[in-house]
MIMIPA-734908 format. One record per residue (C-alpha): z, y, x; residue number from 1; residue in three letters; chain. Coordinates in steps of 0.02 Angstrom, whole numbers, plus 50000, padded with zeros to 5 digits. Each point is the difference from the previous one (the first is absolute). Example, Ala and Ser with C-alpha at 12.3 -4.5 7.8 and 13.67 -1.06 7.14 Angstrom:
<zaros>
ZARO    c3    c2    c1 pator gulo lumvo
ZARO 50390 49775 50615     1  ALA     A
ZARO 49967 50172 50069     2  SER     A
</zaros>
This chain:
<zaros>
ZARO    c3    c2    c1 pator gulo lumvo
ZARO 50423 48357 49750     1  MET     A
ZARO 50068 50054 49829     2  THR     A
ZARO 50142 49874 50005     3  GLU     A
ZARO 50055 50062 50172     4  GLN     A
ZARO 49994 50181 49941     5  LEU     A
ZARO 50107 49958 49849     6  GLN     A
ZARO 50125 49916 50115     7  LYS     A
ZARO 50003 50152 50117     8  ASP     A
ZARO 50022 50114 49850     9  ALA     A
ZARO 50171 49925 49972    10  ASN     A
ZARO 50052 50065 50172    11  GLU     A
ZARO 49911 50168 50009    12  TYR     A
ZARO 49950 50133 49877    13  LYS     A
ZARO 49812 49983 49996    14  THR     A
ZARO 49874 50140 49984    15  VAL     A
ZARO 49812 49980 49984    16  ALA     A
ZARO 49899 50143 50072    17  VAL     A
ZARO 49821 50006 49935    18  LEU     A
ZARO 49885 50087 50123    19  GLY     A
ZARO 50039 50000 50188    20  LEU     A
ZARO 49914 50160 50050    21  GLY     A
ZARO 50067 50165 50066    22  TYR     A
ZARO 50133 50003 49863    23  VAL     A
ZARO 50037 49817 49965    24  GLY     A
ZARO 50020 49931 50173    25  LEU     A
ZARO 50129 50129 50062    26  PRO     A
ZARO 50096 49979 49836    27  LEU     A
ZARO 49996 49811 50017    28  ALA     A
ZARO 50071 50009 50178    29  LEU     A
ZARO 50134 50123 49946    30  LEU     A
ZARO 50054 49879 49863    31  LEU     A
ZARO 50008 49857 50124    32  VAL     A
ZARO 50110 50106 50116    33  SER     A
ZARO 50117 50029 49852    34  LYS     A
ZARO 50027 49813 49971    35  GLY     A
ZARO 49871 49967 49865    36  PHE     A
ZARO 49878 49856 50000    37  ARG     A
ZARO 49828 50077 49979    38  VAL     A
ZARO 49842 49919 49935    39  LEU     A
ZARO 49858 50109 50066    40  GLY     A
ZARO 49848 49971 49891    41  ILE     A
ZARO 49828 50065 50046    42  ASP     A
ZARO 49827 49932 49954    43  PRO     A
ZARO 49934 50038 50176    44  ASP     A
ZARO 50015 49832 50088    45  GLY     A
ZARO 49971 50077 50172    46  SER     A
ZARO 50154 50110 49979    47  LYS     A
ZARO 50106 49850 49950    48  ILE     A
ZARO 49939 49900 50150    49  GLU     A
ZARO 50038 50142 50121    50  MET     A
ZARO 50176 50020 49931    51  LEU     A
ZARO 50038 49816 50017    52  HIS     A
ZARO 49943 50013 50181    53  ARG     A
ZARO 50117 50147 50027    54  GLY     A
ZARO 49860 50126 50016    55  ILE     A
ZARO 50012 50173 49922    56  SER     A
ZARO 49844 50081 49928    57  TYR     A
ZARO 50096 50161 49970    58  ASN     A
ZARO 49999 50110 50156    59  HIS     A
ZARO 50173 50068 49960    60  GLU     A
ZARO 50081 49828 49990    61  ILE     A
ZARO 50027 49906 50161    62  GLU     A
ZARO 49953 49817 50016    63  HIS     A
ZARO 50180 49955 50045    64  ASP     A
ZARO 50060 50067 49832    65  LYS     A
ZARO 49881 49884 49910    66  ILE     A
ZARO 50052 49853 50109    67  LYS     A
ZARO 50183 50038 49966    68  GLU     A
ZARO 49973 50004 49813    69  ALA     A
ZARO 49899 49840 50000    70  ILE     A
ZARO 50128 49916 50114    71  GLY     A
ZARO 50140 50043 49880    72  SER     A
ZARO 49924 49884 49869    73  ASP     A
ZARO 50026 50140 49874    74  ARG     A
ZARO 49824 50072 50007    75  PHE     A
ZARO 49863 49889 49928    76  LEU     A
ZARO 49827 50079 49993    77  PRO     A
ZARO 49886 49910 49878    78  THR     A
ZARO 49842 50025 49897    79  SER     A
ZARO 50069 49892 49857    80  GLN     A
ZARO 50054 50101 49851    81  HIS     A
ZARO 50095 49850 49935    82  SER     A
ZARO 50138 50049 50120    83  ALA     A
ZARO 50045 50138 49877    84  ILE     A
ZARO 50095 49873 49897    85  LYS     A
ZARO 50129 49979 50139    86  ALA     A
ZARO 50040 50186 50009    87  ALA     A
ZARO 50141 50096 49918    88  ASP     A
ZARO 49900 50162 50017    89  SER     A
ZARO 49816 50042 50022    90  ILE     A
ZARO 49943 50160 50084    91  ILE     A
ZARO 49818 50051 49978    92  ILE     A
ZARO 49927 50099 50148    93  CYS     A
ZARO 49813 49994 49970    94  VAL     A
ZARO 49870 50137 50032    95  PRO     A
ZARO 49963 50127 49865    96  THR     A
ZARO 49843 50088 50066    97  PRO     A
ZARO 49873 50109 49912    98  LEU     A
ZARO 49833 49937 49936    99  THR     A
ZARO 49837 50076 50063   100  ASP     A
ZARO 50014 50117 49851   101  TYR     A
ZARO 50170 50067 50049   102  GLY     A
ZARO 50094 49908 49861   103  THR     A
ZARO 50148 49880 50019   104  PRO     A
ZARO 49958 49824 50057   105  ASP     A
ZARO 50139 49890 49933   106  LEU     A
ZARO 49906 49837 50027   107  SER     A
ZARO 50119 49941 50138   108  TYR     A
ZARO 50150 50040 49890   109  LEU     A
ZARO 49934 49914 49845   110  THR     A
ZARO 49951 49846 50102   111  ALA     A
ZARO 50176 49990 50078   112  ALA     A
ZARO 50084 50030 49831   113  ALA     A
ZARO 49900 49862 49919   114  SER     A
ZARO 50050 49880 50140   115  GLN     A
ZARO 50183 50049 49975   116  VAL     A
ZARO 49988 49976 49811   117  ALA     A
ZARO 49938 49822 50023   118  GLU     A
ZARO 50152 49957 50108   119  GLN     A
ZARO 50131 50114 49920   120  LEU     A
ZARO 50165 49918 49953   121  LYS     A
ZARO 50156 50059 49912   122  GLU     A
ZARO 50115 50113 50101   123  GLY     A
ZARO 49872 50064 50126   124  GLN     A
ZARO 49983 50183 50050   125  LEU     A
ZARO 49825 50069 50029   126  VAL     A
ZARO 49988 50161 50101   127  VAL     A
ZARO 49842 50103 50024   128  LEU     A
ZARO 49992 50103 50162   129  GLU     A
ZARO 49817 50050 50000   130  SER     A
ZARO 49964 50185 49977   131  SER     A
ZARO 49923 50036 49830   132  THR     A
ZARO 49990 50120 49852   133  TYR     A
ZARO 50144 50028 49877   134  PRO     A
ZARO 49999 49865 49868   135  GLY     A
ZARO 49927 49858 50102   136  THR     A
ZARO 50156 49892 50002   137  THR     A
ZARO 50021 50012 49810   138  ARG     A
ZARO 49819 50003 49948   139  GLU     A
ZARO 49918 49880 50124   140  VAL     A
ZARO 50126 49891 50090   141  LEU     A
ZARO 50121 49966 49857   142  LEU     A
ZARO 49871 49939 49872   143  PRO     A
ZARO 49927 49880 50127   144  LEU     A
ZARO 50172 49928 50039   145  LEU     A
ZARO 50043 49986 49815   146  GLU     A
ZARO 49862 49873 49984   147  ARG     A
ZARO 50129 49879 50070   148  SER     A
ZARO 50087 50007 49831   149  GLY     A
ZARO 50163 50063 50078   150  LEU     A
ZARO 50087 50157 49938   151  LYS     A
ZARO 50023 50145 50121   152  VAL     A
ZARO 50178 50057 50028   153  GLY     A
ZARO 50067 49836 49934   154  LYS     A
ZARO 49907 49855 50079   155  GLN     A
ZARO 49914 50090 50143   156  PHE     A
ZARO 50008 50172 50079   157  TYR     A
ZARO 49868 50128 50052   158  VAL     A
ZARO 50030 50145 50118   159  ALA     A
ZARO 49907 50128 50105   160  TYR     A
ZARO 50046 50065 50171   161  SER     A
ZARO 49866 50103 50091   162  PRO     A
ZARO 49966 49953 50179   163  GLU     A
ZARO 50035 50139 50125   164  ARG     A
ZARO 49932 49924 50161   165  VAL     A
ZARO 49948 50130 50129   166  ASP     A
ZARO 49896 49911 50132   167  PRO     A
ZARO 50037 50059 50176   168  GLY     A
ZARO 50162 50087 49953   169  ASN     A
ZARO 50135 49939 50118   170  GLN     A
ZARO 50130 50123 49938   171  LYS     A
ZARO 50008 49926 49825   172  TYR     A
ZARO 49983 49809 50001   173  PRO     A
ZARO 49980 49915 49833   174  LEU     A
ZARO 50183 49955 49981   175  GLU     A
ZARO 50060 50181 50016   176  LEU     A
ZARO 49881 50076 49872   177  ILE     A
ZARO 50093 50028 49834   178  PRO     A
ZARO 49932 49881 49867   179  LYS     A
ZARO 49956 50061 49826   180  ILE     A
ZARO 50033 49864 49869   181  VAL     A
ZARO 49960 49988 49815   182  SER     A
ZARO 49992 49871 49863   183  GLY     A
ZARO 49908 49973 49836   184  VAL     A
ZARO 50171 49974 49918   185  THR     A
ZARO 50178 50040 50055   186  PRO     A
ZARO 50023 49817 50042   187  GLU     A
ZARO 49844 50004 50109   188  CYS     A
ZARO 50067 50155 50092   189  LEU     A
ZARO 50164 49911 50031   190  GLU     A
ZARO 49910 49848 50074   191  ARG     A
ZARO 49893 50100 50121   192  ILE     A
ZARO 50150 50108 50049   193  SER     A
ZARO 50095 49842 50045   194  GLN     A
ZARO 49856 49930 50104   195  LEU     A
ZARO 49951 50158 50094   196  TYR     A
ZARO 50183 50050 50019   197  GLY     A
ZARO 50016 49850 50117   198  GLU     A
ZARO 49852 50057 50103   199  VAL     A
ZARO 50000 50192 50006   200  PHE     A
ZARO 50150 50110 50044   201  PRO     A
ZARO 49945 50127 49868   202  GLN     A
ZARO 49920 49969 49831   203  ILE     A
ZARO 49959 50133 49872   204  HIS     A
ZARO 49990 49937 49820   205  PRO     A
ZARO 49889 50096 49878   206  VAL     A
ZARO 49989 49990 49811   207  SER     A
ZARO 49831 49914 49981   208  SER     A
ZARO 49860 49913 50094   209  THR     A
ZARO 49885 50145 49950   210  ASP     A
ZARO 50119 50120 50090   211  THR     A
ZARO 50000 49894 50157   212  ALA     A
ZARO 49811 49985 49997   213  GLU     A
ZARO 49983 50188 49979   214  MET     A
ZARO 50122 50033 50143   215  SER     A
ZARO 49884 49909 50122   216  LYS     A
ZARO 49849 50096 49936   217  ILE     A
ZARO 50097 50162 50021   218  LEU     A
ZARO 50046 49958 50181   219  GLU     A
ZARO 49820 49971 50049   220  ASN     A
ZARO 49925 50137 49892   221  ALA     A
ZARO 50119 50122 50083   222  HIS     A
ZARO 49931 49954 50170   223  ARG     A
ZARO 49820 49998 49942   224  LEU     A
ZARO 50012 50175 49925   225  VAL     A
ZARO 50092 50076 50149   226  ASN     A
ZARO 49892 49921 50137   227  ILE     A
ZARO 49840 50041 49906   228  SER     A
ZARO 50063 50179 49981   229  PHE     A
ZARO 50034 50018 50188   230  ILE     A
ZARO 49829 49925 50037   231  ASN     A
ZARO 49923 50137 49895   232  GLU     A
ZARO 50105 50129 50094   233  ILE     A
ZARO 49936 49925 50164   234  ALA     A
ZARO 49819 50026 49944   235  MET     A
ZARO 50041 50178 49949   236  ILE     A
ZARO 50082 50032 50170   237  CYS     A
ZARO 49845 49937 50087   238  ASP     A
ZARO 49896 50128 49907   239  LYS     A
ZARO 50126 50140 50031   240  LEU     A
ZARO 50014 49960 50185   241  GLY     A
ZARO 50184 49954 49986   242  LEU     A
ZARO 50097 49850 50068   243  ASP     A
ZARO 50073 49907 49851   244  VAL     A
ZARO 50120 49904 50112   245  TRP     A
ZARO 50077 50164 50062   246  GLU     A
ZARO 50005 50065 49822   247  VAL     A
ZARO 50095 49844 49941   248  ILE     A
ZARO 50122 50010 50145   249  ASP     A
ZARO 50035 50182 49958   250  ALA     A
ZARO 50026 49964 49814   251  ALA     A
ZARO 50114 49853 50041   252  ALA     A
ZARO 50126 50116 50083   253  THR     A
ZARO 50052 50051 49824   254  LYS     A
ZARO 50160 49902 49965   255  PRO     A
ZARO 49967 49984 49813   256  PHE     A
ZARO 49856 49988 49878   257  GLY     A
ZARO 49870 49927 50119   258  PHE     A
ZARO 49961 49820 50056   259  THR     A
ZARO 49871 49980 50138   260  PRO     A
ZARO 49851 49886 49969   261  TYR     A
ZARO 49863 49977 50126   262  TYR     A
ZARO 49810 49983 49983   263  PRO     A
ZARO 49889 49857 50054   264  GLY     A
ZARO 49832 49919 49970   265  PRO     A
ZARO 50050 49935 49828   266  GLY     A
ZARO 50138 49898 49918   267  ILE     A
ZARO 49987 49810 50013   268  GLY     A
ZARO 50099 49844 49965   269  GLY     A
ZARO 50036 49895 49847   270  HIS     A
ZARO 50116 50125 49911   271  CYS     A
ZARO 49974 50186 50017   272  ILE     A
ZARO 49812 50008 49965   273  PRO     A
ZARO 50010 49863 49868   274  VAL     A
ZARO 50161 50010 49895   275  ASP     A
ZARO 49976 50177 49934   276  PRO     A
ZARO 49831 49947 49932   277  SER     A
ZARO 50092 49872 49893   278  TYR     A
ZARO 50092 50142 49916   279  LEU     A
ZARO 49838 50100 49985   280  LEU     A
ZARO 49925 49853 49905   281  TRP     A
ZARO 50156 49973 49895   282  LYS     A
ZARO 50020 50178 49936   283  VAL     A
ZARO 49818 50005 49947   284  LYS     A
ZARO 50048 49870 49869   285  GLN     A
ZARO 50110 50137 49926   286  TYR     A
ZARO 49866 50134 50003   287  GLY     A
ZARO 50076 50085 50154   288  MET     A
ZARO 49935 50039 50173   289  ASN     A
ZARO 50108 49996 50157   290  ALA     A
ZARO 49915 50153 50077   291  GLU     A
ZARO 50100 50010 50162   292  PHE     A
ZARO 49963 49817 50037   293  ILE     A
ZARO 49816 50022 49961   294  GLY     A
ZARO 49984 50153 50111   295  LEU     A
ZARO 50098 49915 50139   296  SER     A
ZARO 49889 49847 49993   297  ASN     A
ZARO 49848 50115 50014   298  ALA     A
ZARO 50068 50087 50155   299  VAL     A
ZARO 50051 49835 50079   300  ASN     A
ZARO 49828 49924 49972   301  HIS     A
ZARO 49923 50157 50076   302  LYS     A
ZARO 50092 49986 50167   303  MET     A
ZARO 49893 49867 50085   304  PRO     A
ZARO 49844 50100 49957   305  LEU     A
ZARO 50082 50157 50069   306  TYR     A
ZARO 50042 49910 50162   307  VAL     A
ZARO 49820 49938 50015   308  ALA     A
ZARO 49936 50177 49972   309  GLN     A
ZARO 50119 50070 50131   310  GLN     A
ZARO 49942 49872 50125   311  VAL     A
ZARO 49820 50044 49963   312  ARG     A
ZARO 50037 50184 50029   313  HIS     A
ZARO 50096 49966 50161   314  ALA     A
ZARO 49855 49900 50070   315  LEU     A
ZARO 49870 50139 49979   316  LEU     A
ZARO 49866 50017 50060   317  PRO     A
ZARO 49998 49810 50011   318  LYS     A
ZARO 49960 49914 49836   319  SER     A
ZARO 50110 49865 49923   320  LEU     A
ZARO 49847 49894 49981   321  SER     A
ZARO 49989 49979 50189   322  SER     A
ZARO 50187 49998 50038   323  ALA     A
ZARO 50116 49860 50051   324  SER     A
ZARO 50174 50020 49926   325  ILE     A
ZARO 50162 49904 50027   326  LEU     A
ZARO 50132 49997 49864   327  ILE     A
ZARO 50173 49975 50074   328  TYR     A
ZARO 50104 49911 49867   329  GLY     A
ZARO 49947 49901 49847   330  ALA     A
ZARO 50176 49978 49926   331  ALA     A
ZARO 50050 50121 49863   332  TYR     A
ZARO 50157 50048 50095   333  LYS     A
ZARO 50073 49978 50174   334  ARG     A
ZARO 50056 49835 50076   335  ASP     A
ZARO 49949 49884 49856   336  ILE     A
ZARO 49858 49877 49977   337  ALA     A
ZARO 49949 50052 49823   338  ASP     A
ZARO 49838 50093 49965   339  TYR     A
ZARO 50001 49992 49810   340  ARG     A
ZARO 49934 50164 49930   341  GLU     A
ZARO 49998 50070 50177   342  SER     A
ZARO 49908 50164 50024   343  ALA     A
ZARO 49929 49929 50161   344  SER     A
ZARO 49890 49881 49901   345  ILE     A
ZARO 49924 50144 49901   346  ASP     A
ZARO 49976 50103 50157   347  ILE     A
ZARO 49909 49856 50084   348  ILE     A
ZARO 49890 49974 49847   349  ARG     A
ZARO 49958 50185 49985   350  LEU     A
ZARO 49955 50019 50184   351  LEU     A
ZARO 49892 49847 49994   352  ARG     A
ZARO 49910 50070 49848   353  LEU     A
ZARO 49959 50152 50107   354  GLU     A
ZARO 49921 49883 50126   355  GLY     A
ZARO 50140 50002 50130   356  ALA     A
ZARO 50037 49848 50106   357  ASN     A
ZARO 50183 49971 49957   358  VAL     A
ZARO 50130 49894 50093   359  TYR     A
ZARO 50184 49982 49968   360  TYR     A
ZARO 50156 49950 50098   361  HIS     A
ZARO 50166 49947 49926   362  ASP     A
ZARO 50127 49897 50098   363  PRO     A
ZARO 50068 49928 49837   364  TYR     A
ZARO 49836 49959 49912   365  ILE     A
ZARO 49878 49893 50101   366  PRO     A
ZARO 49871 49999 49861   367  LYS     A
ZARO 49973 50081 49833   368  LEU     A
ZARO 49884 49975 49852   369  LYS     A
ZARO 49881 50141 49958   370  LEU     A
ZARO 49899 49954 49848   371  GLY     A
ZARO 49916 49833 50037   372  ASP     A
ZARO 50015 50017 50188   373  SER     A
ZARO 50139 49977 50126   374  LEU     A
ZARO 50040 50126 50136   375  LEU     A
ZARO 50098 49953 50156   376  TYR     A
ZARO 50118 50111 50096   377  SER     A
ZARO 49922 50059 50163   378  SER     A
ZARO 50100 49988 50158   379  GLU     A
ZARO 50063 50172 50046   380  LEU     A
ZARO 49940 50035 50176   381  THR     A
ZARO 49955 50158 50100   382  PRO     A
ZARO 49819 49939 49997   383  GLU     A
ZARO 49997 49985 49810   384  LEU     A
ZARO 50077 50173 49979   385  LEU     A
ZARO 49877 50078 50123   386  ALA     A
ZARO 49855 49925 49902   387  SER     A
ZARO 50055 50078 49835   388  MET     A
ZARO 49944 50171 49940   389  ASP     A
ZARO 50162 50017 49901   390  ALA     A
ZARO 50166 49913 49968   391  VAL     A
ZARO 50088 50022 49833   392  VAL     A
ZARO 50187 49969 50001   393  ILE     A
ZARO 50028 49935 49824   394  ALA     A
ZARO 50165 49905 50026   395  THR     A
ZARO 50139 50060 50114   396  ASP     A
ZARO 50062 49832 50065   397  HIS     A
ZARO 50150 50025 50113   398  SER     A
ZARO 49909 49917 50145   399  GLY     A
ZARO 49848 50111 49994   400  ILE     A
ZARO 49944 50034 50182   401  PRO     A
ZARO 49983 50188 49990   402  LEU     A
ZARO 49970 50026 50185   403  THR     A
ZARO 49859 49874 50004   404  MET     A
ZARO 49921 50082 49849   405  LEU     A
ZARO 50006 50176 50067   406  THR     A
ZARO 49943 49951 50174   407  GLU     A
ZARO 49849 49898 49949   408  HIS     A
ZARO 49943 50057 49826   409  ALA     A
ZARO 49881 50146 49981   410  ARG     A
ZARO 50058 50055 49826   411  LEU     A
ZARO 50155 49952 49902   412  ILE     A
ZARO 50025 50041 49817   413  TYR     A
ZARO 50187 49979 49969   414  ASP     A
ZARO 50048 49975 49817   415  THR     A
ZARO 50184 49962 50040   416  ARG     A
ZARO 50045 50144 50117   417  ASN     A
ZARO 50050 49881 50140   418  VAL     A
ZARO 49915 50111 50129   419  LEU     A
ZARO 50087 50159 49947   420  ARG     A
ZARO 50107 50011 50157   421  HIS     A
ZARO 49869 49933 50119   422  GLN     A
ZARO 49998 50123 50148   423  PRO     A
ZARO 49844 50108 50010   424  ALA     A
ZARO 49880 49936 50131   425  GLY     A
ZARO 50088 49832 50016   426  SER     A
ZARO 49839 49909 49961   427  GLY     A
ZARO 49815 50027 49978   428  LYS     A
ZARO 49997 49970 49812   429  ALA     A
ZARO 49967 50138 49877   430  LYS     A
ZARO 50138 49985 49870   431  ILE     A
ZARO 49983 50050 49818   432  VAL     A
ZARO 50148 49976 49884   433  ARG     A
ZARO 49996 49983 49810   434  LEU     A
ZARO 50066 50159 49921   435  GLY     A
ZARO 50013 50093 50164   436  ALA     A
ZARO 49871 50134 49968   437  GLY     A
ZARO 49836 49906 50017   438  GLY     A
ZARO 49849 50064 49905   439  ALA     A
ZARO 50001 49883 49851   440  GLY     A
ZARO 49883 49978 49852   441  ASP     A
ZARO 50140 50018 49874   442  TYR     A
ZARO 49905 50116 49885   443  GLU     A
ZARO 49854 49882 49989   444  ASN     A
ZARO 50099 49846 49946   445  MET     A
</zaros>
């Protein structure tokens, strides 16, 4: 295989993408569409097999797009890291989650970097795309790559460009999102600017990899702080008997100085609830504390408990311990098949701890892992809804059958405000909306 790759490299610019997940696979396909030969490397053999069969495991990528890329002979998925040798550039797109203690878990990154170092050859560019704390490229990635014996900026090049994938966002596809680029040396910045300049219409160079890393943390910390803040306002409005959604709409009429954010059951996904904690950990090394991030994390973690308490209150006099509850939506946001850090998981867990019999339905997620057990999505039928004591709308998928819910459910707790304009008396369900004046337990949390 290596000989064939070397032969093909003479005809195409070749890029190796390490990690074919939510970030790596869309990037690999975009590179193929721009005329590059792409070596998609992932240790998950089942993913590699599916791609070779033209099957997409990413809900947002159609099977035909995979088949087209494979059929072009310019997309080669493989689990063999030796393919790195045939690449001009290597882009690392591996997960950077948190440990159980809330600290950075860079094990995927260090494993990938070690594999690259073993194969690294003179002239190659190595780009890190994974979200991480300021200093990671210089302090973690670079030393591992230097084990190759090559000199950075002269014999090989290291750069950082934060991924900005927004799952489910049709308005801003990957190609049209401006790309921040940075390099360990000026020569490294020049190399990544050349590569990404052929792929993205707009690139934005910055002075250092630390700056680029910090920019991604800022983007996600900005959303964490603002969404957590509006979630707290929603809880306050519940206690004051006000409708937070009406309050936001009124404030949003101001043409300056206000940006509307909207409450929900909690922030999920692989970025917003995770990346700011990387900065929280980093600044502690300097004797500082990122207080806004800490407070925002606390409010965000509180939201699933608040939802569970609100459901308990809405069910009175019936006890949660004897209730059957359906959670509509396991994904952390609408129209995607990703439930990482989803508030729905915590809501399910909390309700089950109270003794409730909990079901879930999500058209995008047929099964999910909850601890050591698997839960399977229940078929959404009038009979199922009628048998439930309450339905919690946790994810506002665009295909949510509102009429069916309101006609057959007894009680609906709406965390996403999708039932705001439901005509009064249009169904038999009692509707309670998050932040719309319900009697919450905010002061007791």
